[in-house]
C-alpha positions in Angstrom: -1.9 14.6 1.6 -3.4 15.3 5.5 -4.0 18.6 7.2 -1.9 21.4 7.4 -1.9 21.5 11.1 -0.1 18.6 11.5 1.8 18.2 8.3 3.6 21.6 8.8 4.3 20.6 12.4 6.0 17.4 11.4 7.6 18.6 8.4 9.0 22.1 10.0 11.6 23.3 8.1 12.1 20.3 5.8 9.1 21.7 3.9 11.7 24.1 2.3 13.1 20.7 0.4 9.4 20.2 -1.0 8.8 21.4 -4.7 5.3 21.9 -3.6 2.8 20.9 -1.0 -0.6 19.9 -0.7 -2.7 19.5 1.9 -6.5 20.3 3.5 -7.2 22.6 6.1 -8.5 22.2 9.3 -9.0 25.2 11.7 -10.1 24.7 15.6 -13.2 26.9 16.2 -15.5 27.9 19.0 -18.2 26.1 17.3 -16.0 22.8 16.5 -13.7 22.6 13.4 -13.7 23.9 10.0 -12.5 21.8 7.4 -11.6 23.1 3.8 -10.6 21.2 0.5 -8.9 23.7 -1.5 -7.5 21.1 -4.0 -10.5 20.3 -6.2 -8.6 19.2 -9.5 -6.4 16.8 -7.3 -9.3 15.4 -6.0 -9.8 11.5 -7.5 -11.9 8.5 -6.2 -12.3 8.4 -2.4 -9.5 11.0 -2.0 -9.7 14.9 -1.3 -6.2 14.9 -2.7 -5.1 12.0 -5.0 -1.4 11.4 -4.5 -1.0 9.6 -7.6 -2.6 13.1 -9.1 -0.1 14.8 -7.6 2.9 12.7 -8.7 1.2 13.1 -12.3 1.2 16.8 -12.1 5.0 17.0 -10.8 6.6 14.5 -12.9 7.5 13.0 -9.2 10.7 10.7 -9.0 10.3 9.8 -5.6 7.3 9.4 -3.3 7.2 8.8 0.6 4.3 7.5 2.5 2.8 5.1 4.9 -0.7 4.6 4.7 -3.3 2.6 2.5 -4.0 6.0 0.8 -0.5 6.1 -0.2 -1.4 2.8 -2.5 -2.7 4.9 -5.4 0.7 6.0 -6.4 1.5 2.7 -7.4 3.8 2.9 -10.7 3.4 6.7 -10.7 7.1 7.0 -9.5 10.5 5.2 -9.9 11.0 5.1 -6.2 9.0 4.6 -3.3 10.0 5.1 0.2 7.7 3.3 2.7 7.7 3.6 6.7 9.1 0.6 8.2 6.4 -1.6 9.2 3.5 1.1 7.5 0.6 -0.5 5.6 2.3 1.0 2.4 5.2 -1.2 3.2 3.4 -4.1 3.7 1.2 -4.0 0.9 4.2 -3.6 -1.8 6.4 -6.2 0.0 3.6 -8.8 -0.4 2.8 -8.0 -3.9 7.0 -7.9 -4.6 6.7 -4.3 -5.6 10.2 -2.7 -4.8 10.2 0.5 -1.9 12.8 1.8 0.3 12.2 1.2 3.9 12.8 4.7 6.2 11.8 5.8 9.6 13.3 9.4 9.4 13.0 12.0 6.6 16.9 12.5 7.2 16.6 9.2 5.8 15.0 9.9 2.6 16.9 13.1 2.3 20.4 11.1 2.4 18.9 8.3 -0.4 17.9 11.2 -2.7 21.0 13.1 -1.8 19.6 15.9 -1.0 22.1 18.8 0.7 22.1 20.6 3.9 19.9 18.4 5.5 
C-alpha cells in the first residue's frame, strides 16, 4: 500500500524478494502532484488497495504492516508482522491476536528464512 515514490525508496533492493507489489502513483508536476490508482480490482471499502484483497489474490502466508489500514488483513494470513509500537501492533495486542514484532525488514526476512538478505 501507499505510493511508489516512497515504497521503492524504502524497500530498494528488497523489492526483488516480493512476488508482486501494488501501490498507487504520485507524480510531481508543475501544477502540483498527479495521483493515479491503477488497481481498481483491489479496491474495497475506503481503500484504493485493500491489503486483505492482495493477500487473498496471492494466497499470502505472511503480511507485514504498521497502520490502521493493515487491520483489514485480519485472519487472511497465518503470520502477521507488526512494526514494534505501531497502530497495528497495538490493535492486535489489545485483541489478543498474534503478531511478530519487527523494526527492520531484515528481521522479517530472517524470520521467514529468506536467503541472501
